[in-house]
C-alpha positions in Angstrom: 154.6 218.3 110.1 153.9 217.7 106.9 156.5 217.3 104.4 156.5 217.5 100.6 158.4 214.9 98.4 158.8 215.0 94.7 160.1 211.9 92.5 162.3 212.3 89.4 161.3 209.8 87.0 163.4 207.3 86.7 162.5 206.0 82.9 161.3 207.7 80.0 159.9 206.4 76.5 160.9 207.6 73.1 158.8 207.2 69.9 161.3 206.7 66.9 160.6 208.9 63.9 160.9 205.9 61.0 157.1 204.5 61.5 156.0 201.0 59.5 153.1 200.2 57.9 151.5 197.0 56.0 149.7 199.2 53.3 152.0 200.0 50.3 149.5 202.1 48.5 148.3 201.8 45.1 151.2 201.6 42.0 150.1 203.3 39.0 152.1 202.0 36.0 151.9 202.9 32.4 152.8 199.9 30.0 153.4 200.6 25.8 150.7 199.0 23.7 152.0 196.0 21.7 152.2 197.6 18.1 151.9 194.1 15.9 148.0 194.2 17.1 147.6 197.8 15.9 147.5 196.7 12.1 145.2 193.7 12.9 142.4 196.0 14.8 142.7 198.6 11.9 141.8 195.7 9.4 139.3 194.3 11.0 137.5 197.5 12.0 138.1 198.7 7.8 136.5 194.9 6.8 133.5 195.7 9.2 132.8 199.0 7.9 132.9 197.9 4.3 130.4 194.9 5.1 128.2 197.6 6.7 128.7 200.0 3.9 127.4 197.1 1.3 124.7 196.1 3.8 123.2 199.6 3.4 123.8 199.9 -0.2 121.6 196.7 -0.7 119.3 198.0 1.8 118.8 201.1 -0.3 118.6 199.3 -3.4 116.1 196.8 -2.3 114.1 199.7 -0.5 114.2 201.2 -4.3 112.6 198.4 -5.4 110.3 197.9 -3.3 109.2 201.4 -3.6 108.7 201.2 -7.7 105.7 198.7 -6.8 102.0 199.3 -6.3 100.7 198.4 -3.0 98.5 195.7 -4.8 101.8 194.0 -5.9 103.3 194.3 -2.4 100.3 192.5 -0.8 100.6 189.8 -3.3 104.6 189.5 -2.8 103.9 189.6 0.8 101.4 186.8 1.0 104.0 185.0 -1.1 106.3 185.7 1.0 104.7 184.1 3.9 104.0 181.3 2.6 107.5 180.6 1.6 108.1 181.2 5.0 105.8 178.9 6.2 107.6 176.3 3.7 111.0 176.7 5.3 109.1 176.1 8.8 108.1 173.0 7.8 111.5 172.2 6.3 113.6 172.8 9.8 110.8 170.9 11.4 111.4 167.8 9.2 115.0 169.0 9.0 115.3 169.0 5.7 117.8 171.5 3.7 116.9 174.3 5.7 118.7 177.7 5.3 118.8 180.4 8.2 120.0 182.5 6.0 117.4 182.4 3.2 114.8 182.4 6.0 115.9 185.6 7.8 116.1 187.3 4.3 112.6 186.8 3.6 111.6 188.0 6.9 113.8 190.9 6.4 111.8 191.8 2.7 108.5 191.3 4.7 109.6 194.1 7.2 110.7 196.1 4.3 107.5 196.0 2.6 105.6 196.4 5.8 107.2 199.6 6.1 106.9 200.7 2.5 103.1 200.2 2.6 103.2 201.9 6.7 105.1 205.0 4.6 102.3 205.3 1.9 99.7 205.2 4.6 101.0 208.0 6.8 101.7 210.2 3.1 97.6 209.3 2.7 97.1 210.3 6.0 95.6 207.1 7.7 96.1 207.0 11.4 97.5 203.9 13.6 93.3 202.9 14.2 92.8 203.1 10.6 95.5 201.1 9.6 94.9 198.4 11.8 91.3 198.0 10.2 92.6 198.2 6.9 95.3 195.5 7.6 92.0 193.1 9.1 90.2 193.8 6.0 93.5 192.5 3.9 93.8 189.2 5.7 90.8 188.4 5.4 90.5 188.9 1.7 93.9 186.7 1.4 92.8 183.8 -0.8 94.8 180.7 0.3 97.3 179.6 -2.5 100.5 177.4 -2.7 103.6 179.2 -2.8 105.8 179.6 -5.8 108.0 177.2 -4.8 105.3 174.4 -4.1 104.0 175.2 -7.5 107.1 174.6 -9.3 107.4 171.8 -7.2 104.2 170.3 -8.2 105.0 171.4 -12.1 108.2 168.9 -11.8 106.3 166.4 -10.1 103.5 166.5 -13.2 106.2 166.6 -15.7 108.1 163.5 -14.3 104.8 161.9 -14.1 104.2 162.5 -17.8 107.6 161.4 -18.7 107.4 157.8 -17.1 104.0 157.7 -18.4 104.9 158.1 -21.6 108.1 155.8 -21.2 106.0 152.8 -19.9 103.8 153.7 -23.0 106.3 153.5 -24.9 107.7 150.5 -23.4 104.4 148.3 -23.6 104.3 148.9 -27.3 107.6 147.9 -27.8 106.5 144.5 -25.8 103.5 144.2 -27.7 105.5 144.5 -31.0 108.1 142.0 -30.0 105.2 139.5 -28.4 103.0 139.7 -31.5 102.3 136.5 -33.6 100.4 135.7 -36.6 97.0 134.5 -36.1 94.9 132.5 -37.9 92.4 135.3 -38.2 89.3 133.1 -37.7 87.1 136.1 -35.9 88.1 138.4 -39.1 87.1 135.5 -41.8 83.8 134.5 -40.1 82.8 138.5 -40.4 83.7 138.6 -43.9 82.3 135.3 -44.5 79.1 136.6 -43.0 79.2 139.9 -45.0 80.0 138.2 -48.2 76.6 136.3 -48.1 74.2 139.3 -46.6 76.1 140.8 -49.6 74.8 138.5 -52.4 71.5 138.1 -50.6 70.8 142.0 -50.6 71.8 142.1 -54.4 69.5 139.6 -55.2 66.8 141.1 -53.3 67.1 144.8 -53.5 66.6 146.7 -56.4 69.7 148.0 -58.0 68.4 151.5 -58.3 67.3 151.8 -54.5 69.0 154.8 -53.0 70.4 152.2 -50.0 72.0 150.3 -52.6 73.6 153.2 -54.1 74.5 154.6 -51.2 76.1 151.5 -49.8 78.1 151.2 -53.5 79.3 154.5 -53.1 80.5 153.5 -49.4 84.3 153.8 -48.9 84.4 150.2 -48.3 85.5 148.2 -52.0 82.9 145.7 -52.1 84.6 143.6 -54.5 88.1 143.7 -53.2 86.7 142.3 -49.7 84.8 139.3 -51.5 88.5 138.6 -53.4 89.8 138.8 -49.6 87.2 136.5 -48.5 87.9 133.8 -51.2 91.9 134.0 -50.4 91.2 134.0 -46.8 89.0 130.7 -47.4 91.9 128.9 -48.9 94.2 129.7 -46.2 92.7 128.5 -43.5 94.7 125.8 -41.6 98.0 127.5 -43.2 99.1 129.5 -40.5 102.4 131.0 -40.8 102.7 130.0 -44.4 102.2 131.3 -47.7 99.3 130.3 -49.5 99.9 128.9 -53.3 96.9 131.3 -54.3 98.6 134.2 -52.6 102.0 133.0 -54.2 101.0 133.5 -57.9 98.1 136.0 -58.1 99.0 138.4 -55.3 102.5 138.3 -53.5 101.3 138.8 -50.3 102.9 137.2 -47.1 100.4 135.7 -44.4 101.0 138.8 -41.9 100.4 141.3 -44.7 96.9 140.1 -45.6 96.0 139.4 -41.9 96.7 143.3 -41.6 94.7 143.9 -44.2 91.8 141.1 -43.2 92.0 143.5 -39.7 91.2 146.4 -41.5 88.6 145.2 -43.5 86.9 143.6 -40.9 86.9 147.1 -39.4 85.4 148.5 -42.0 82.6 145.6 -42.2 81.6 146.3 -38.9 81.7 149.6 -39.3 79.0 149.3 -42.2 77.0 146.8 -40.8 76.6 149.1 -37.9 75.1 152.0 -40.2 72.9 149.3 -41.7 71.1 148.6 -38.2 71.2 152.2 -37.8 69.3 152.9 -41.2 67.3 150.1 -40.9 64.1 151.9 -40.1 64.9 154.0 -43.1 64.9 151.6 -45.8 61.7 150.1 -44.9 60.3 153.6 -45.2 61.8 153.9 -48.3 61.1 150.7 -49.7 57.5 150.8 -49.0 57.0 154.1 -50.4 58.5 152.8 -53.9 56.3 149.9 -53.8 59.4 147.5 -53.0 59.4 144.6 -51.1 60.6 144.9 -48.0 64.6 144.0 -46.8 65.5 142.1 -43.9 68.9 141.3 -44.4 70.1 138.3 -42.3 73.3 139.4 -40.5 
């Protein structure tokens, strides 16, 4: 016989309505911006905008200046600026007074000048390919020359060298003047004595009306004063640094003054003898034509 039985539950599980989780969610908070930083940011923004305005104004002025020039002037200035950039690179390599601001300014100017040149090419209808060809031809035609700054340095160095040379010459002259001492003048005296003897021989053997005699008498050298000077100097040999009694009573000249006069006279005598030597052939021919005896002065 079958029996059916039911069992009643003895325990019941209950679920609490309060559920807990570790995820707390995203919290969005709004914080007030500090009011102290607002004026500073506004002032910095104004400063940047003013500096940009100044830079743009300078750029426009520079472009106007560049556009006022011809294409040849632009090319010449580009070459000069390229040389200046090369000098700045050399200064940077040797670490000698290099200014990066100057380097950037020159590069910007070169770029603006090339931009203006390209604008003119576009106005003329020159394409990119033709522009490159013209650029190559222009670069081949460039004559290498030193930049303006190097020229200025060379001129300053040359002026300094010239000034130093002039100073050295003036110092040497002053030293010579200071170290100059009276000499006995033996060489000048010998020259004048030889001239005195030759002159008397010439007067004795040459005709008074000879053209050669007339030319010598009309020369700038005063023969009589030279002969008197010779007689004075013959008395003064051995009297170095002192006055001759003959000069004290007549000419009133010191030993140094007479030596100066003697040097001048000896130079003029040498010039006259040189002229006589050059004209010796002429004198012989003239003497033969006039029927006079040949003159061979023993100098």
